[in-house]
Structures are given as structure tokens and as C-alpha cells.
C-alpha positions in Angstrom: 1.3 23.2 -28.7 3.3 22.2 -25.7 0.3 22.2 -23.4 -1.6 20.1 -25.8 1.1 17.5 -26.2 1.6 17.4 -22.3 -2.1 16.7 -22.0 -1.8 13.9 -24.5 1.2 12.4 -22.7 -0.6 12.5 -19.4 -3.7 10.9 -20.9 -1.5 8.2 -22.4 0.2 7.6 -19.1 -3.2 7.2 -17.4 -4.4 4.8 -20.0 -1.2 2.7 -19.9 -1.4 2.6 -16.1 -5.0 1.3 -16.3 -4.0 -1.3 -18.8 -1.2 -2.5 -16.6 -3.5 -2.9 -13.6 -6.1 -4.6 -15.8 -3.6 -7.1 -17.3 -2.1 -7.9 -14.0 -5.6 -8.6 -12.5 -6.5 -10.9 -15.5 -3.1 -12.6 -15.1 -3.7 -13.2 -11.4 -7.1 -14.6 -12.1 -5.7 -17.0 -14.8 -2.9 -18.2 -12.4 -5.5 -18.8 -9.6 -7.7 -20.8 -11.9 -4.8 -22.8 -13.3 -3.7 -23.6 -9.8 -7.1 -24.8 -8.8 -7.3 -27.0 -12.0 -3.9 -28.5 -11.3 -4.7 -29.2 -7.7 -7.9 -30.9 -8.8 -6.0 -32.9 -11.5 -3.6 -34.4 -8.9 
């Protein structure tokens, strides 16, 4: 029981870490694109 729950927690940590990296990457892309559009708008 304990080993199984530990595996689940570790799996959840890996998934959440991947999601954090993915979201930050998307956020950076959006900021870069927005910056380019604003520069072009000036």
C-alpha cells in the first residue's frame, strides 16, 4: 500500500513538473509573439 501510493505521488510529481515546463514555454512564446506584434504596431 505504502509503496504503491509512493509511486503514485512520484508519478504525479513528474507530471506536474512536465506541465510546469510546458506552460512556462507556451507563456514565453506568447509573450514573445505579443512583443513582436506591439513593436510592429508602433
